[in-house]
C-alpha positions as CSV (number, residue, x, y, z in Angstrom):
1,M,3.4,-17.1,0.1
2,K,4.4,-15.2,-3.1
3,F,4.8,-11.5,-2.4
4,I,2.8,-9.3,-4.9
5,D,3.0,-5.5,-4.3
6,E,1.4,-4.2,-7.5
7,V,-1.7,-5.3,-9.5
8,T,-4.0,-3.8,-12.1
9,L,-7.6,-4.6,-11.9
10,T,-10.8,-3.9,-13.9
11,V,-13.6,-3.1,-11.5
12,V,-17.2,-2.9,-12.6
13,S,-19.9,-1.6,-10.4
14,G,-23.5,-2.9,-10.7
15,A,-26.0,-1.3,-13.0
16,G,-29.2,0.1,-11.4
17,G,-32.5,-1.7,-11.9
18,N,-35.1,-0.5,-14.3
19,G,-38.2,1.4,-13.1
20,A,-41.5,-0.3,-13.7
21,V,-44.7,0.8,-15.5
22,A,-47.7,-0.7,-13.7
23,F,-51.2,0.3,-12.6
24,R,-53.4,-0.8,-9.8
25,R,-56.0,-3.3,-10.7
26,E,-57.8,-3.9,-7.3
27,R,-61.5,-4.7,-7.5
28,F,-62.6,-1.8,-5.4
29,R,-60.2,0.8,-6.8
30,P,-61.2,1.3,-10.4
31,K,-59.0,4.4,-10.6
32,G,-56.1,3.0,-8.7
33,G,-53.5,4.9,-10.7
34,P,-49.8,4.2,-11.5
35,A,-48.1,1.7,-9.2
36,G,-44.7,1.1,-10.9
37,G,-41.8,1.0,-8.3
38,D,-38.3,2.2,-8.7
39,G,-35.3,0.0,-9.6
40,G,-32.7,-0.8,-7.0
41,R,-29.3,0.7,-6.9
42,G,-26.3,-1.2,-8.3
43,G,-23.6,-2.5,-6.0
44,D,-20.5,-0.4,-5.3
45,V,-17.0,-1.9,-5.6
46,V,-15.2,-1.0,-2.3
47,L,-11.6,-1.6,-1.2
48,R,-11.1,-2.1,2.6
49,A,-7.8,-2.0,4.3
50,D,-7.2,-5.2,6.4
51,R,-4.1,-5.5,8.6
52,N,-4.3,-9.3,8.3
53,V,-3.6,-9.1,4.6
54,G,0.1,-8.7,3.7
55,T,0.2,-9.0,-0.1
56,L,-1.9,-8.3,-3.2
57,L,-1.6,-12.0,-4.2
58,D,-5.3,-12.7,-4.0
59,L,-6.2,-9.8,-6.3
60,H,-3.4,-10.9,-8.7
61,H,-5.6,-13.8,-9.6
62,R,-8.8,-11.7,-9.9
63,P,-8.1,-9.3,-12.8
64,R,-11.8,-8.5,-13.3
65,I,-14.1,-7.8,-10.3
66,A,-17.8,-7.0,-10.8
67,A,-20.5,-6.1,-8.3
68,G,-24.2,-7.1,-8.6
69,R,-27.0,-5.4,-10.5
70,G,-29.9,-3.7,-8.8
71,R,-33.3,-5.5,-9.1
72,D,-36.0,-4.0,-11.4
73,G,-39.0,-2.3,-9.8
74,G,-42.4,-4.0,-9.8
75,G,-46.1,-3.4,-9.6
76,R,-48.0,-2.5,-6.5
77,D,-45.4,0.2,-5.6
78,R,-42.7,-2.4,-5.1
79,H,-39.2,-1.1,-5.4
80,G,-36.4,-3.3,-6.6
81,R,-33.8,-4.4,-4.1
82,S,-30.4,-2.6,-4.2
83,A,-27.4,-4.8,-4.7
84,D,-24.9,-5.3,-1.9
85,S,-21.5,-3.6,-2.2
86,L,-18.7,-5.8,-3.2
87,E,-16.0,-5.4,-0.6
88,I,-12.4,-6.3,-1.4
89,R,-9.7,-6.7,1.2
90,A,-6.3,-5.1,0.6
91,P,-3.2,-4.6,2.8
92,V,-2.8,-1.5,4.9
93,G,-0.5,0.8,3.0
94,T,-2.1,0.3,-0.4
95,A,-2.3,3.3,-2.8
96,V,-5.0,3.2,-5.4
97,Y,-4.5,4.9,-8.8
98,D,-6.5,5.2,-11.9
99,A,-4.7,2.9,-14.3
100,D,-5.4,5.1,-17.4
101,D,-4.5,8.6,-16.3
102,G,-2.3,7.8,-13.2
103,T,-4.3,10.0,-10.8
104,L,-4.4,9.0,-7.1
105,I,-7.9,7.8,-6.1
106,G,-7.1,7.1,-2.5
107,D,-4.7,5.8,0.1
108,L,-5.5,3.0,2.5
109,I,-3.4,3.8,5.5
110,E,-5.6,2.7,8.4
111,D,-7.0,-0.7,9.3
112,G,-10.7,-0.8,8.3
113,Q,-10.5,2.2,6.0
114,R,-12.9,1.9,3.1
115,L,-12.5,3.4,-0.4
116,V,-15.2,3.3,-3.1
117,V,-13.4,2.7,-6.4
118,A,-16.5,2.2,-8.6
119,R,-20.0,3.5,-7.6
120,G,-23.1,1.6,-8.6
121,G,-25.6,3.0,-11.0
122,R,-28.8,4.6,-9.7
123,G,-32.0,2.8,-10.1
124,G,-34.5,4.1,-12.6
125,R,-37.8,5.7,-11.4
126,G,-41.1,3.9,-11.8
127,N,-44.1,5.5,-13.4
128,M,-45.6,6.3,-10.0
129,R,-43.0,9.0,-9.8
130,F,-44.3,10.7,-12.9
131,A,-47.9,11.2,-12.0
132,T,-49.1,14.8,-12.1
133,P,-52.6,16.4,-11.9
134,S,-52.6,16.7,-15.7
135,N,-51.1,13.2,-16.3
136,Q,-52.6,10.8,-13.9
137,A,-51.8,7.7,-15.8
138,P,-48.1,8.1,-17.0
139,R,-46.7,5.2,-19.0
140,T,-43.1,6.4,-18.6
141,A,-40.4,4.8,-16.5
142,E,-36.6,5.3,-16.4
143,P,-34.0,2.6,-17.1
144,G,-31.4,2.1,-14.5
145,E,-28.1,3.9,-14.8
146,P,-25.2,1.7,-16.1
147,G,-22.4,0.7,-13.7
148,C,-18.9,2.2,-13.8
149,D,-16.2,0.3,-15.6
150,R,-12.7,1.4,-14.8
151,R,-9.1,0.1,-14.5
152,V,-7.3,0.7,-11.2
153,R,-3.7,0.0,-10.2
154,L,-3.0,-1.0,-6.6
155,E,0.4,-0.3,-5.3
156,L,1.5,-1.6,-1.9
157,R,3.9,0.5,0.2
158,L,4.9,-0.9,3.5
159,L,4.1,1.1,6.6
160,A,7.3,1.2,8.5
161,D,9.1,3.8,10.7
162,V,12.6,2.8,9.6
163,G,13.6,1.6,6.1
164,V,16.9,-0.3,5.8
165,V,18.6,0.4,2.4
166,G,21.7,-1.4,1.3
167,L,23.5,-3.3,-1.4
168,P,23.0,-7.1,-1.7
169,N,24.8,-9.0,1.0
170,A,25.2,-5.8,3.2
171,G,23.7,-7.7,6.1
172,K,20.2,-6.1,6.1
173,S,18.3,-9.3,6.9
174,T,20.7,-10.3,9.6
175,L,20.5,-6.9,11.2
176,V,16.7,-6.8,11.1
177,S,16.5,-10.3,12.6
178,R,18.7,-9.2,15.5
179,L,16.8,-6.0,16.1
180,S,13.3,-7.4,15.9
181,A,11.1,-10.4,15.8
182,A,11.3,-10.7,12.0
183,R,13.0,-13.9,10.8
184,P,13.9,-13.3,7.1
185,R,15.6,-15.9,5.0
186,I,19.3,-15.4,5.2
187,A,22.2,-16.9,3.1
188,D,25.6,-16.0,1.7
189,Y,24.6,-15.0,-1.8
190,P,23.3,-11.8,-3.5
191,F,19.6,-11.0,-3.6
192,T,18.7,-13.4,-0.8
193,T,15.9,-11.1,0.3
194,L,13.4,-11.1,-2.6
195,V,10.5,-9.5,-0.6
196,P,10.5,-6.7,2.0
197,N,10.4,-7.9,5.6
198,L,8.8,-6.0,8.5
199,G,10.0,-6.4,12.0
200,V,8.8,-4.8,15.3
201,V,11.6,-3.5,17.5
202,E,10.9,-3.3,21.2
203,V,12.6,-0.3,22.8
204,A,11.0,-0.8,26.2
205,P,7.9,-2.7,27.4
206,G,5.0,-1.3,25.3
207,V,7.4,1.0,23.3
208,T,8.1,-0.2,19.8
209,F,8.8,0.9,16.2
210,V,8.6,-0.9,12.9
211,I,11.6,-1.5,10.7
212,A,11.5,-2.7,7.1
213,D,14.3,-4.6,5.3
214,I,14.2,-3.5,1.7
215,P,15.7,-6.0,-0.9
216,G,19.2,-5.1,-2.0
217,L,19.8,-2.3,-4.5
218,V,22.3,-2.2,-7.4
219,R,23.4,0.6,-9.6
220,G,20.6,1.6,-11.9
221,A,17.9,0.3,-9.6
222,A,15.8,3.5,-10.1
223,E,15.7,2.7,-13.8
224,G,14.8,-1.0,-13.2
225,V,18.2,-2.7,-13.1
226,G,18.2,-5.8,-10.8
227,L,15.2,-5.8,-8.6
228,G,14.8,-2.2,-9.7
229,H,12.5,0.4,-8.3
230,R,9.8,-2.2,-7.5
231,F,10.9,-2.2,-3.9
232,L,12.1,1.4,-3.6
233,R,8.5,2.4,-3.2
234,H,8.5,0.7,0.2
235,V,10.8,3.4,1.7
236,Q,8.4,6.2,0.7
237,R,6.3,6.0,3.9
238,T,9.2,5.6,6.3
239,A,10.1,8.3,8.8
240,V,13.8,7.4,8.9
241,L,16.2,5.9,6.4
242,L,19.0,3.6,7.5
243,F,21.8,3.3,5.0
244,L,23.7,0.1,5.8
245,V,27.2,-0.4,4.3
246,S,29.8,-3.0,5.3
247,P,33.4,-4.0,4.6
248,D,34.1,-7.2,2.7
249,E,36.3,-9.9,4.1
250,S,39.1,-9.1,1.6
251,G,39.3,-5.4,2.7
252,E,39.2,-4.3,-0.9
253,G,35.6,-2.9,-0.8
254,D,34.8,0.8,-0.3
255,P,31.9,1.5,2.0
256,L,31.9,5.2,1.1
257,A,31.5,4.4,-2.6
258,D,28.7,2.0,-1.7
259,L,27.0,4.7,0.4
260,D,27.2,7.2,-2.5
261,A,25.7,4.7,-4.8
262,L,22.8,4.0,-2.5
263,I,22.1,7.7,-2.0
264,E,22.3,8.3,-5.7
265,E,19.8,5.5,-6.4
266,V,17.3,6.6,-3.7
267,G,17.5,10.2,-4.9
268,A,17.0,9.2,-8.6
269,F,13.8,7.3,-7.6
270,D,12.4,10.1,-5.3
271,P,14.5,13.2,-4.5
272,D,12.2,14.0,-1.5
273,L,13.4,10.8,0.2
274,L,16.8,12.5,0.7
275,S,15.3,15.1,2.9
276,R,14.2,12.4,5.4
277,P,16.3,11.9,8.6
278,R,18.9,9.3,7.9
279,L,21.5,7.3,9.7
280,V,24.6,5.6,8.2
281,V,25.4,2.3,9.8
282,L,28.6,0.4,9.2
283,G,27.8,-3.2,9.8
284,K,29.9,-6.4,10.1
285,C,32.3,-4.6,12.5
286,D,33.5,-7.9,13.7
287,L,35.4,-8.4,10.4
288,P,39.2,-7.6,10.4
289,A,38.6,-5.1,7.6
290,A,36.2,-3.1,9.7
291,P,38.6,-0.6,11.4
292,A,40.1,0.5,8.0
293,A,36.6,0.9,6.6
294,A,35.5,2.9,9.6
295,S,38.5,5.3,9.4
296,R,37.5,6.1,5.8
297,L,33.8,6.3,6.2
298,A,33.2,8.1,9.4
299,P,35.2,11.4,8.6
300,A,33.5,11.6,5.2
301,V,30.0,11.3,6.6
302,T,30.8,13.6,9.5
303,A,32.0,16.2,7.0
304,R,28.7,16.0,5.3
305,G,26.9,16.7,8.6
306,G,25.8,13.1,9.1
307,E,26.5,10.4,11.8
308,V,27.8,6.9,11.6
309,A,26.8,4.0,13.9
310,H,29.0,0.9,14.2
311,V,27.4,-2.5,14.8
312,S,27.9,-6.2,14.5
313,A,24.8,-8.3,14.1
314,I,26.8,-11.4,14.8
315,T,28.3,-10.3,18.2
316,G,25.6,-7.8,19.1
317,A,28.0,-4.9,19.5
318,G,26.3,-1.5,19.1
319,L,22.8,-2.9,18.6
320,G,21.4,-1.4,21.9
321,D,22.7,2.0,21.1
322,L,21.4,1.8,17.5
323,V,17.9,1.0,18.7
324,R,17.9,4.0,21.0
325,R,19.2,6.3,18.3
326,L,16.7,5.1,15.8
327,H,13.8,5.4,18.3
328,G,14.8,9.0,19.0
329,M,14.9,9.8,15.2
330,V,11.5,8.1,14.7
331,L,9.9,10.2,17.5
332,A,11.4,13.3,16.1
333,G,10.1,12.4,12.6
334,R,6.6,11.8,14.1
335,G,6.8,15.2,15.8
336,E,6.7,13.7,19.2
337,G,10.1,14.9,20.4
338,R,12.5,12.7,22.2
């Protein structure tokens, strides 16, 4: 399935039905009076969060969505039927913005949550509503209100407790696959991960947290270089950031420089993200170049007040301790304590 995490839609709510002008004509009621009913209300356009939907792909193919119109009122006091709301499913974690002025309309963060993005027009009143002692046969009725026509931008941000950030080929997908039930596509070339992957990490029976593998960043990502900031938004809801760096097989790479580049890109995208709890992880510790990389990275991070975890997704070394440390940070981030 193609992963789509941003779409712009035109949503049109239904117009209200027109009120009717009518009079009673029953045989035994020569002065029956006005009997025009009201028009029905137009249909709303509603977004509903659904945990079974993981992408905005379906909406990508529906650029214009319109709800139904309310029925007109009729004679004999008959009111027009109101149109049903048009309900659209969207992934949990979808933020909805006005596409023209950029204001946030609402945020769908809970399964089943509903958000009215375009409200239907009110039905017009029939002439029976305008009868007065001095005007007992009004010939006036209201037209229905028009529907609302607006452009909205939907932006999906994954709901995860831990966001894994790293350069291409840092081993993010392999790490997430070892920590959780996620099985991302993995290969030995850059930008293997083209979509974010969510995994559920089980700390103990019934105790879990969610981890997200964010596609690899490159210098200038916040300005759109490479995969760009398109996926950086997916770390905005995370409680903890995991910066993953790794040595290369030649030993010529510099994990500390990689870490600084990652922090710079994340901060350029959203400075508030750098205030989140974070953990630096040195991966691929089974490589011969790992001890030299660790001796350079650990003192520098410690001097900045941070901590470094050492793991190998291949051998499993350090994974158990990493899970426990991340879980403690997630609980602290949620305000639940350790």
